[in-house]
C-alpha positions, 0 to 999 in steps of 0.5 A: 851362416856357413854351415847353414850354406853347406847343408843347403848345397847337399844333395836331397836325401843324404844321409846326416849323422847328428853326434853329441858326447856327454860325461856323467859322474856315476860314483858320488862322493860325500864332501860333508858331514855332521858333527857337534859344534867343535868336534871334528869328523875323522874322515879322509875325502879323496880329490877327483876319486870319482868314476865318470862314464861318457855317452857318445850318441848319434841320430840318423835316420830316425835311429838312435846310436849309443856308445859308451866309454869309461 
């Protein structure tokens, strides 16, 4: 693979940083409820109204670097 070849060409001792990003929903919403058979539940459920948190982390020389964004 081309990426593996490029890694092998790097000089010894080169500082590599591995980075990954992940998104997490931090506010869950109830999308279902209970009622007696035939009865309606008077509730409004908004779509896409949840808060999300993105976490970007890096790993280099045995240390973890984290950045959070909303």
